[in-house]
ZADO-1210 file (C-alpha; in nm, 4 decimals, padded with zeros to 6 digits):
<atoms>
<atom x="12.2942" y="23.5867" z="06.9919" code="MET" pos="1"/>
<atom x="12.5346" y="23.3331" z="07.1423" code="PHE" pos="2"/>
<atom x="12.4653" y="23.4631" z="07.4936" code="LYS" pos="3"/>
<atom x="12.0913" y="23.4232" z="07.4389" code="GLU" pos="4"/>
<atom x="12.1398" y="23.0695" z="07.3110" code="PHE" pos="5"/>
<atom x="12.3645" y="22.9856" z="07.6067" code="LYS" pos="6"/>
<atom x="12.1113" y="23.1190" z="07.8573" code="SER" pos="7"/>
<atom x="11.8345" y="22.9216" z="07.6832" code="PHE" pos="8"/>
<atom x="12.0332" y="22.5981" z="07.6894" code="ILE" pos="9"/>
<atom x="12.1505" y="22.6425" z="08.0478" code="MET" pos="10"/>
<atom x="11.7968" y="22.6713" z="08.1838" code="ARG" pos="11"/>
<atom x="11.7193" y="22.3883" z="08.4184" code="GLY" pos="12"/>
<atom x="11.4021" y="22.2710" z="08.2480" code="ASN" pos="13"/>
<atom x="11.5640" y="22.2459" z="07.9024" code="VAL" pos="14"/>
<atom x="11.8508" y="22.0389" z="08.0381" code="VAL" pos="15"/>
<atom x="11.6137" y="21.8227" z="08.2434" code="ASP" pos="16"/>
<atom x="11.3979" y="21.7526" z="07.9394" code="LEU" pos="17"/>
<atom x="11.6988" y="21.6617" z="07.7253" code="ALA" pos="18"/>
<atom x="11.8296" y="21.4256" z="07.9915" code="ILE" pos="19"/>
<atom x="11.4877" y="21.2660" z="08.0328" code="ALA" pos="20"/>
<atom x="11.4616" y="21.1995" z="07.6581" code="VAL" pos="21"/>
<atom x="11.8105" y="21.0474" z="07.6423" code="ILE" pos="22"/>
<atom x="11.7623" y="20.8304" z="07.9527" code="ILE" pos="23"/>
<atom x="11.4170" y="20.7269" z="07.8312" code="GLY" pos="24"/>
<atom x="11.5577" y="20.6144" z="07.4969" code="GLY" pos="25"/>
<atom x="11.8345" y="20.4161" z="07.6634" code="ALA" pos="26"/>
<atom x="11.5924" y="20.2536" z="07.9062" code="PHE" pos="27"/>
<atom x="11.3600" y="20.1731" z="07.6150" code="GLY" pos="28"/>
<atom x="11.6478" y="19.9832" z="07.4557" code="ALA" pos="29"/>
<atom x="11.6861" y="19.7775" z="07.7763" code="ILE" pos="30"/>
<atom x="11.3149" y="19.6916" z="07.7812" code="VAL" pos="31"/>
<atom x="11.3153" y="19.6026" z="07.4106" code="SER" pos="32"/>
<atom x="11.6189" y="19.3812" z="07.4519" code="SER" pos="33"/>
<atom x="11.4677" y="19.2109" z="07.7564" code="PHE" pos="34"/>
<atom x="11.1476" y="19.1309" z="07.5687" code="VAL" pos="35"/>
<atom x="11.3069" y="19.0394" z="07.2349" code="ASP" pos="36"/>
<atom x="11.6115" y="18.8513" z="07.3590" code="ASP" pos="37"/>
<atom x="11.4976" y="18.6899" z="07.6844" code="ILE" pos="38"/>
<atom x="11.1190" y="18.6742" z="07.7237" code="ILE" pos="39"/>
<atom x="11.0196" y="18.5907" z="07.3660" code="THR" pos="40"/>
<atom x="11.2494" y="18.2856" z="07.3296" code="PRO" pos="41"/>
<atom x="11.1189" y="18.1494" z="07.6606" code="LEU" pos="42"/>
<atom x="10.7598" y="18.2018" z="07.5518" code="LEU" pos="43"/>
<atom x="10.8274" y="18.0208" z="07.2248" code="LEU" pos="44"/>
<atom x="10.9481" y="17.7103" z="07.4093" code="ALA" pos="45"/>
<atom x="10.6016" y="17.5461" z="07.4213" code="PRO" pos="46"/>
<atom x="10.5643" y="17.6005" z="07.0462" code="ALA" pos="47"/>
<atom x="10.9032" y="17.4402" z="06.9880" code="ILE" pos="48"/>
<atom x="10.8040" y="17.1497" z="07.2100" code="GLU" pos="49"/>
<atom x="10.4740" y="17.1111" z="07.0256" code="ALA" pos="50"/>
<atom x="10.6638" y="17.0928" z="06.6989" code="ALA" pos="51"/>
<atom x="10.8355" y="16.7803" z="06.8300" code="GLY" pos="52"/>
<atom x="11.1798" y="16.9015" z="06.9248" code="ALA" pos="53"/>
<atom x="11.3603" y="16.6441" z="07.1373" code="LYS" pos="54"/>
<atom x="11.6071" y="16.8665" z="07.3211" code="ASN" pos="55"/>
<atom x="11.3781" y="17.1513" z="07.4319" code="ILE" pos="56"/>
<atom x="11.6077" y="17.2930" z="07.7039" code="ALA" pos="57"/>
<atom x="11.8990" y="17.3267" z="07.4657" code="GLU" pos="58"/>
<atom x="11.6859" y="17.4918" z="07.1983" code="LEU" pos="59"/>
<atom x="11.5245" y="17.7326" z="07.4445" code="THR" pos="60"/>
<atom x="11.8369" y="17.8468" z="07.6284" code="TRP" pos="61"/>
<atom x="12.0325" y="17.8554" z="07.3048" code="GLY" pos="62"/>
<atom x="11.7771" y="18.1018" z="07.1679" code="ALA" pos="63"/>
<atom x="11.8001" y="18.3329" z="07.4711" code="VAL" pos="64"/>
<atom x="12.0424" y="18.6110" z="07.3832" code="LYS" pos="65"/>
<atom x="12.1463" y="18.7274" z="07.7275" code="TYR" pos="66"/>
<atom x="12.4564" y="18.8910" z="07.5796" code="GLY" pos="67"/>
<atom x="12.2422" y="19.1393" z="07.3881" code="ASN" pos="68"/>
<atom x="12.0515" y="19.2217" z="07.7059" code="PHE" pos="69"/>
<atom x="12.3729" y="19.2726" z="07.9047" code="LEU" pos="70"/>
<atom x="12.5075" y="19.4960" z="07.6273" code="ALA" pos="71"/>
<atom x="12.1935" y="19.7107" z="07.6470" code="ALA" pos="72"/>
<atom x="12.2306" y="19.7412" z="08.0254" code="VAL" pos="73"/>
<atom x="12.5979" y="19.8382" z="07.9927" code="ILE" pos="74"/>
<atom x="12.5130" y="20.0977" z="07.7267" code="LYS" pos="75"/>
<atom x="12.2491" y="20.2421" z="07.9590" code="PHE" pos="76"/>
<atom x="12.4967" y="20.2662" z="08.2465" code="LEU" pos="77"/>
<atom x="12.7575" y="20.4361" z="08.0267" code="VAL" pos="78"/>
<atom x="12.5019" y="20.6873" z="07.8956" code="ILE" pos="79"/>
<atom x="12.3783" y="20.7602" z="08.2481" code="ALA" pos="80"/>
<atom x="12.7353" y="20.8107" z="08.3735" code="PHE" pos="81"/>
<atom x="12.8237" y="21.0466" z="08.0877" code="VAL" pos="82"/>
<atom x="12.5080" y="21.2493" z="08.1533" code="LEU" pos="83"/>
<atom x="12.5988" y="21.2620" z="08.5220" code="PHE" pos="84"/>
<atom x="12.9431" y="21.4026" z="08.4361" code="ILE" pos="85"/>
<atom x="12.7879" y="21.6611" z="08.2014" code="ILE" pos="86"/>
<atom x="12.5353" y="21.7771" z="08.4613" code="VAL" pos="87"/>
<atom x="12.8045" y="21.7933" z="08.7271" code="LYS" pos="88"/>
<atom x="13.0214" y="22.0104" z="08.4987" code="ALA" pos="89"/>
<atom x="12.7259" y="22.2373" z="08.4203" code="MET" pos="90"/>
<atom x="12.6484" y="22.2794" z="08.7892" code="ASN" pos="91"/>
<atom x="13.0081" y="22.3708" z="08.8675" code="SER" pos="92"/>
<atom x="13.0049" y="22.6276" z="08.5833" code="MET" pos="93"/>
<atom x="12.6866" y="22.7800" z="08.7249" code="LYS" pos="94"/>
<atom x="12.8463" y="22.8025" z="09.0703" code="LYS" pos="95"/>
<atom x="13.1539" y="22.9745" z="08.9262" code="LYS" pos="96"/>
<atom x="12.9368" y="23.2243" z="08.7369" code="GLU" pos="97"/>
<atom x="12.7346" y="23.2965" z="09.0496" code="ALA" pos="98"/>
<atom x="13.0482" y="23.3428" z="09.2585" code="ALA" pos="99"/>
<atom x="13.2090" y="23.5666" z="08.9968" code="ALA" pos="100"/>
<atom x="12.9102" y="23.8014" z="08.9813" code="ALA" pos="101"/>
<atom x="12.9808" y="24.1160" z="09.1818" code="PRO" pos="102"/>
<atom x="12.7647" y="24.1675" z="09.4859" code="ALA" pos="103"/>
<atom x="12.5431" y="24.4708" z="09.4412" code="GLY" pos="104"/>
<atom x="12.3898" y="24.6861" z="09.7095" code="PRO" pos="105"/>
<atom x="12.1377" y="24.5247" z="09.9378" code="THR" pos="106"/>
<atom x="11.7717" y="24.6139" z="09.9322" code="GLN" pos="107"/>
<atom x="11.8106" y="24.8174" z="10.2498" code="GLU" pos="108"/>
<atom x="12.0971" y="25.0191" z="10.1009" code="GLU" pos="109"/>
<atom x="11.8941" y="25.0929" z="09.7903" code="LEU" pos="110"/>
<atom x="11.5956" y="25.2020" z="09.9956" code="LEU" pos="111"/>
<atom x="11.8204" y="25.4236" z="10.2074" code="THR" pos="112"/>
<atom x="11.9637" y="25.5858" z="09.8942" code="GLN" pos="113"/>
<atom x="11.6129" y="25.6452" z="09.7547" code="ILE" pos="114"/>
<atom x="11.5030" y="25.7984" z="10.0844" code="ARG" pos="115"/>
<atom x="11.8026" y="26.0281" z="10.0913" code="ASP" pos="116"/>
<atom x="11.7421" y="26.1358" z="09.7324" code="LEU" pos="117"/>
<atom x="11.3768" y="26.2080" z="09.8068" code="LEU" pos="118"/>
<atom x="11.4762" y="26.4222" z="10.1074" code="LYS" pos="119"/>
<atom x="11.6931" y="26.6395" z="09.8833" code="LYS" pos="120"/>
</atoms>
């Protein structure tokens, strides 16, 4: 059962889908942070100005949370790097398994053996 599970997990399309979901979630966090922490405070600046705030620049840039956005970008880069290392390790394991597999007879050798058996 473990061998079947391992062969299922090691299929390329399963791994690709898992990586796409993880990267998509991390990139979604970057987009959300960009909108929530950078764009929204800048869009609210006219409303703050309309309310009669005297120091609009200080209120606007004080509300922009660029640290949260940078944290989301750094998290994305770390996740992408870890996934890169995992995929690289998986590829090297596949190469070792392929190299360790004994080479069987070629198609020509098999056909020659069948021909000889049919002659007998």
